C-alpha positions in Angstrom: 0.0 0.0 0.0 3.0 2.3 -0.5 1.9 3.4 -4.0 -0.5 6.2 -4.9 -3.7 5.1 -6.5 -6.2 6.9 -8.8 -9.6 6.2 -10.1 -12.7 8.0 -11.4 -15.2 8.1 -8.6 -18.3 9.3 -10.6 -20.2 7.4 -13.2 -18.7 7.3 -16.7 -20.4 9.4 -19.3 -21.2 13.0 -19.9 -22.3 15.2 -17.0 -21.9 18.5 -15.3 -18.8 17.3 -13.3 -16.7 14.2 -12.8 -14.5 13.5 -9.7 -11.1 11.9 -10.0 -9.8 10.5 -6.6 -6.1 10.1 -5.7 -4.9 8.5 -2.5 -1.4 7.7 -1.1 1.7 9.3 0.3 2.5 11.1 -3.0 -1.1 12.2 -3.8 -0.5 15.9 -3.0 2.9 16.2 -4.8 1.7 14.4 -7.9 -1.4 16.5 -8.4 0.5 19.7 -7.3 2.9 19.0 -10.2 0.1 19.4 -12.8 -2.0 22.0 -11.0 -1.8 25.8 -11.6 -3.2 27.7 -8.7 -2.3 27.6 -5.0 0.6 25.4 -3.8 -1.3 22.4 -2.7 1.5 21.3 -0.4 0.9 24.5 1.7 -2.9 24.8 1.7 -4.9 23.7 4.8 -6.4 20.3 5.0 -10.0 19.8 3.9 -10.0 22.9 1.6 -11.2 23.3 -2.0 -8.8 25.1 -4.3 -9.6 26.7 -7.7 -7.2 26.4 -10.6 -6.3 24.6 -13.8 -4.8 21.2 -14.7 -1.8 21.9 -16.9 0.3 19.5 -19.0 3.2 20.6 -21.2 2.0 24.2 -21.0 -1.5 23.2 -22.2 -4.6 23.9 -20.1 -6.5 20.6 -19.9 -9.4 21.8 -17.8 -10.6 24.4 -15.2 -11.0 22.5 -11.9 -11.7 22.5 -8.2 -9.2 20.5 -6.2 -10.1 19.2 -2.7 -7.1 18.5 -0.4 -7.5 16.2 2.5 -4.5 15.3 4.6 -3.9 12.2 6.6 -5.0 10.8 8.9 -8.5 12.4 8.9 -9.5 11.0 5.5 -11.5 8.1 4.1 -8.3 6.0 3.6 -6.3 7.6 6.5 -3.9 8.6 3.7 -3.5 11.9 1.9 -6.4 12.2 -0.6 -6.9 14.6 -3.5 -10.2 14.9 -5.3 -10.2 16.7 -8.7 -13.6 18.1 -9.7 -13.5 18.4 -13.5 -16.0 19.1 -16.1 -17.9 15.9 -17.0 -16.4 15.4 -20.4 -15.2 11.9 -21.2 -12.3 13.4 -23.1 -11.3 15.6 -20.2 -11.5 12.9 -17.6 -9.6 10.4 -19.7 -6.8 13.0 -20.4 -6.4 13.9 -16.7 -6.3 10.2 -15.8 -3.7 9.6 -18.5 -1.5 12.4 -17.1 -1.8 11.2 -13.5 -0.8 7.7 -14.5 2.2 9.1 -16.4 3.2 11.1 -13.3 3.4 8.1 -11.0 -0.1 7.0 -10.0 -1.4 3.5 -10.3 -5.0 2.7 -11.4 -6.9 1.6 -8.4 -8.4 -1.8 -8.2 -12.2 -2.2 -7.5 -12.9 -1.1 -4.0 -9.3 -0.3 -3.2 -10.0 3.0 -1.5 -12.4 1.2 0.9 -9.9 -1.7 1.3 -7.2 0.8 2.4 -9.7 2.3 4.9 -10.2 -1.2 6.3 -6.5 -2.2 6.4 -5.6 1.2 7.9 -8.0 0.6 10.7 -10.5 3.4 9.9 -13.4 1.0 9.4 -14.1 -2.7 10.2 -15.3 -5.3 7.7 -19.0 -4.9 8.4 -18.7 -1.1 7.9 -16.9 -1.7 4.6 -19.6 -4.0 3.4 -22.1 -1.3 4.5 -20.4 1.1 2.0 -21.0 -1.4 -0.8 -24.6 -1.9 0.3 -25.2 1.8 0.4 -23.9 2.2 -3.2 -26.1 -0.6 -4.3 -29.2 0.3 -2.3 -32.4 0.5 -4.4 -35.0 1.1 -1.6 -35.4 3.2 1.5 -35.1 0.1 3.5 -31.8 -0.9 2.1 -30.5 2.6 2.4 -31.3 2.7 6.1 -29.8 -0.7 6.7 -26.6 0.3 4.9 -26.3 3.6 6.9 -26.5 1.6 10.2 -23.7 -0.7 8.9 -21.5 2.3 8.0 -22.1 4.1 11.3 -20.8 1.1 13.2 -24.1 0.3 15.0 -24.2 -3.2 13.5 -20.6 -3.8 14.5 -21.2 -2.7 18.0 -23.7 -5.6 18.5 -20.7 -7.9 18.0 -18.0 -5.9 19.8 -20.2 -5.6 22.9 -20.7 -9.4 23.0 -17.0 -10.0 22.4 -16.2 -7.7 25.4 -18.6 -9.8 27.5 -16.7 -12.9 26.5 -13.3 -11.4 27.2 -14.5 -10.3 30.7 -15.8 -13.8 31.4 -12.7 -15.5 30.1 -10.5 -13.1 32.2 -12.4 -13.9 35.3 -12.2 -17.6 34.6 -8.4 -17.4 34.2 -7.9 -15.3 37.3 -9.9 -17.9 39.3 -7.8 -20.7 37.8 -4.4 -19.0 38.3 -5.0 -17.2 41.6 -7.5 -19.1 43.7 -6.0 -17.8 46.9 -7.2 -14.2 46.3 -10.3 -13.5 48.3 -11.2 -10.1 46.6 -11.6 -11.5 43.1 -15.0 -12.4 41.7 -15.6 -16.1 42.0 -16.8 -17.4 38.6 -19.2 -20.2 39.1 -20.7 -22.5 36.5 -24.1 -20.9 37.1 -22.7 -17.5 36.3 -21.1 -18.8 33.1 -24.4 -20.5 32.2 -26.3 -17.3 32.8 -23.9 -15.2 30.6 -23.9 -17.8 27.8 -27.8 -18.0 27.9 -27.9 -14.2 27.5 -25.4 -14.1 24.6 -27.2 -17.0 22.8 -30.6 -15.2 23.1 -29.1 -12.0 21.9 -27.4 -13.7 18.9 -30.6 -15.6 18.0 -32.6 -12.3 18.1 -30.0 -10.7 15.8 -30.1 -13.8 13.5 -33.9 -13.7 13.2 -33.8 -10.0 12.2 -30.9 -10.6 9.9 -32.6 -13.4 8.0 -35.8 -11.4 7.6 -33.8 -8.3 6.7 -31.8 -10.2 4.0 -35.0 -11.3 2.3 -36.3 -7.7 2.2 -32.9 -6.4 1.2 -32.3 -8.9 -1.7 -35.9 -8.7 -2.8 -38.8 -11.0 -2.2 -38.8 -13.8 -4.8 -42.4 -13.7 -6.0 -43.7 -16.3 -8.4 -46.9 -15.7 -10.4 -48.7 -19.0 -10.9 -51.9 -20.2 -12.6 -53.3 -22.2 -15.4 -53.0 -20.8 -19.0 -55.0 -17.7 -19.9 -56.0 -16.6 -16.3 -54.1 -13.3 -16.8 -50.7 -14.0 -15.2 -48.8 -12.0 -17.8 -51.4 -9.2 -17.6 -50.9 -9.1 -13.8 -47.1 -8.9 -14.3 -47.5 -6.0 -16.7 -50.0 -4.3 -14.4 -47.6 -4.6 -11.4 -44.6 -3.4 -13.4 -46.7 -0.8 -15.2 -45.1 -1.8 -18.5 -45.7 -4.4 -21.3 -43.0 -6.8 -20.2 -44.8 -10.0 -21.0 -46.6 -10.9 -24.2 -50.4 -11.1 -23.7 -52.7 -13.0 -26.1 -55.8 -15.1 -25.9 -53.8 -18.1 -27.1 -53.2 -20.7 -24.3 -49.5 -21.5 -23.7 -48.2 -18.1 -24.9 -45.8 -17.9 -22.0 -43.4 -20.8 -22.4 -40.5 -19.6 -20.3 -40.2 -17.5 -17.2 -40.4 -13.7 -17.6 -38.9 -11.5 -14.8 -39.2 -8.0 -13.5 -38.7 -5.9 -10.4 -40.9 -3.4 -8.5 -40.7 -1.6 -5.2 -43.7 -2.1 -2.9 -43.8 -0.1 0.3 -40.0 0.5 0.2 -39.3 -3.2 -0.4 -38.2 -4.8 -3.7 -40.2 -7.7 -5.3 -38.4 -9.9 -7.8 -41.4 -11.0 -9.9 -41.4 -14.1 -12.0 -44.2 -14.8 -14.5 -44.4 -18.5 -15.3 -45.8 -20.8 -18.0 -49.4 -21.8 -17.4 -49.9 -25.1 -15.6 -51.8 -27.7 -17.7 -51.4 -31.0 -19.4 -49.5 -30.5 -22.6 -48.0 -32.5 -25.4 -45.9 -29.6 -26.6 -42.2 -30.4 -25.7 -41.2 -26.8 -25.3 -44.3 -25.9 -23.2 -43.8 -28.9 -21.0 -40.3 -27.7 -20.1 -41.7 -24.3 -19.2 -44.4 -25.9 -17.0 -41.8 -28.1 -15.2 -39.7 -24.9 -14.6 -42.8 -23.2 -13.2 -43.5 -26.0 -10.7 -39.8 -26.1 -9.6 -39.9 -22.4 -8.8 -42.6 -22.9 -6.1 -40.1 -24.4 -3.6 -37.8 -21.5 -3.7 -40.5 -18.8 -3.8 -40.9 -16.5 -0.8 -44.3 -15.4 -2.1 -46.7 -16.9 -4.5 -49.3 -14.9 -6.4 -51.8 -17.6 -7.4 -54.1 -16.3 -10.2 -57.6 -17.8 -10.7 -60.1 -17.0 -13.5 -63.1 -15.3 -12.0 -65.2 -16.0 -15.2 -65.2 -19.8 -14.7 -65.4 -22.4 -12.0 -62.3 -24.0 -10.4 -60.6 -26.5 -12.7 -58.4 -29.5 -11.7 -55.4 -27.4 -12.5 -56.6 -24.7 -10.1 -57.2 -27.2 -7.3 -53.8 -28.7 -7.9 -52.1 -25.3 -7.5 -54.2 -24.4 -4.4 -53.0 -27.6 -2.8 -49.4 -27.3 -4.1 -49.0 -23.8 -2.5 -51.0 -24.3 0.7 -47.9 -24.1 2.9 -46.4 -21.1 1.1 -46.9 -17.4 1.8 -49.4 -16.7 -0.9 -52.0 -14.4 -2.2 -54.9 -15.9 -4.1 -56.1 -13.5 -6.8 -59.4 -13.8 -8.7 -58.8 -12.1 -12.0 -61.2 -10.9 -14.7 -63.5 -9.1 -12.2 -64.6 -7.0 -15.1 -66.4 -10.0 -16.6 -69.4 -12.0 -15.3 -68.4 -13.9 -12.2 -68.8 -17.7 -12.4 -66.2 -18.7 -9.8 -67.6 -19.5 -6.3 -64.2 -19.9 -4.6 -64.0 -17.1 -2.0 -61.4 -18.2 0.6 -59.5 -15.0 1.3 -59.2 -13.9 -2.4 -58.5 -10.5 -3.9 -60.7 -9.7 -6.8 -59.0 -7.8 -9.6 -59.0 -7.0 -13.3 -55.4 -7.1 -14.4 -56.4 -5.9 -17.9 -58.2 -2.9 -16.6 -55.7 -2.2 -13.8 -58.4 -2.7 -11.1 -57.4 -4.0 -7.6 -53.6 -3.9 -8.2 -53.1 -1.6 -5.1 -55.0 -4.2 -3.0 -52.4 -6.8 -3.9 -49.6 -4.4 -2.9 -51.2 -3.7 0.4 -51.6 -7.4 1.1 -47.9 -8.0 0.4 -47.0 -5.3 2.9 -49.2 -7.0 5.5 -47.8 -10.5 4.8 -44.2 -9.4 5.3 -45.0 -6.9 8.1 -43.2 -4.2 6.1 -44.5 -1.3 8.1 -43.5 -2.7 11.4 -40.1 -3.8 10.0 -39.3 -0.4 8.6 -40.1 1.2 12.0 -37.5 -0.9 13.7 -33.9 0.3 14.2 -32.7 -2.0 11.3 -29.5 -2.9 13.2 -28.6 -6.3 12.0 -26.6 -8.2 9.4 -27.7 -8.5 5.8 -25.4 -10.7 3.8 -24.6 -14.4 3.5 -21.1 -14.2 4.9 -22.2 -12.4 8.1 -25.3 -14.6 8.7 -23.3 -17.8 8.1 -20.7 -16.7 10.7 -23.5 -15.7 13.1 -25.0 -19.2 12.9 -21.5 -20.7 13.4 -21.0 -18.6 16.6 -24.4 -19.7 17.9 -23.5 -23.4 17.3 -20.2 -22.8 19.3 -22.2 -21.2 22.1 -24.4 -24.3 22.1 -21.2 -26.4 22.5 -20.4 -24.3 25.6 -23.9 -25.0 27.0 -23.4 -28.7 26.3 -20.1 -28.6 28.1 -21.6 -26.9 31.1 -24.5 -29.4 31.3 -22.0 -32.3 31.0 -20.0 -30.8 33.9 -16.8 -30.5 31.8 -13.7 -28.9 33.3 -13.9 -25.1 33.4 -10.7 -24.7 31.3 -12.3 -26.8 28.5 -15.3 -24.5 28.6 -12.9 -21.6 28.4 -11.5 -23.0 25.1 -15.0 -23.1 23.6 -15.7 -19.6 24.7 -12.5 -18.4 23.0 -13.8 -20.1 19.8 -17.0 -18.1 20.0 -15.0 -14.9 20.5 -13.0 -15.7 17.4 -16.0 -16.5 15.2 -17.7 -13.2 16.2 -14.4 -11.5 15.4 -14.5 -13.0 11.9 -17.8 -11.1 11.3 -16.3 -7.7 11.8 -12.9 -8.6 10.3 -10.9 -8.8 13.5 -9.5 -12.0 12.0 -9.3 -12.3 8.2 -7.4 -13.9 5.4 -5.9 -12.0 2.4 -8.0 -14.2 0.1 -11.3 -13.1 1.9 -10.3 -9.4 1.7 -9.4 -9.6 -2.0 -12.6 -11.4 -2.9 -14.8 -9.1 -0.9 -13.4 -5.8 -2.2 -13.2 -7.1 -5.8 -17.0 -6.7 -5.9 -16.8 -3.0 -5.2 -17.0 -0.4 -8.0 -13.9 1.4 -9.2 -13.3 4.7 -7.3 -14.7 3.6 -4.0 
């Protein structure tokens, strides 16, 4: 990390401005070498300075240069940000000059990687940066802000502090039993502390798993027999003609996907082939795909035809999805009603756009979106974090097992240390170079 890195921090393309970010011990001297204005080596930190980028006596652009001196910067290194006009030609030229003057093109996420390696943020906070950049809803924005602020990490650091205090007391009791003024750590005290930590982690895990579903988007499968209006419903929800709609049965032969935001939460919608007996090879493949999607669905929108009575296909799908979170939708409400099925159905006309808001409201109720959004949203939201959280809980259960089996206290201490280490893995207190390289490679350039 001794070299000086550079990258474009704004989206590529034409715009009012673009920002080029430089970080490293030579950042100020390199930029100062091509800047005509104040001497950047002498200006105060965290100031913006007007001037021009000059190369071989040619003015490249009129710029504003932000100077931020270590250690109070994003990377804890000297950082320069050049605000240029948002021309692709201008940005590319300045980047070319900086590379010629000694900068190296930053790897994806390298600025945040340096912030982590230099101790400014932990791993959970770094992942929060990526989550904030990728956030599509108000929910994901709030969750990411809590990660970046350190609130999520504090859940873990507090528990690790509890474990350290417990281990310290155990060791003092083992090594210095003759001291009368030390706290005697009994098995009952350890059991009480472990019970508290396990309950706390299980609470965090439950919130985290629910939050991950809402963060990634609810996998929503639209099911029904042919010609009930599944594709029309998809188009009505998306407010665009994404799927082909005809009166011909079997028009949808493969899955059609789209995304919408409902009450601040993303739905990943999948329109499927109509379920029926078919001799068409291609349609049969589509039907098989549709049925396979049921198992992985987090929500099923089961569409029935309100203009006719239930068919065997309808009954099969009602049975097949009875244990899933589902909404039964009676479509074609604009036609004469001939369907007597009325067990908690929502009547709509997808073609006329009637009743669509009722479906959205039911979705918010099913996933308790309102109550969820009102919570403090302090929990973990990715697979790495949740997997390690589960592993830490399993290790705590081993501690409980050891206590119940009256194992020696020094053996219980070893298991407690393992829990402490696994919790440390979540926030990056322990990490491998491979993990760090893999994680930050998923960041965008310039961050």
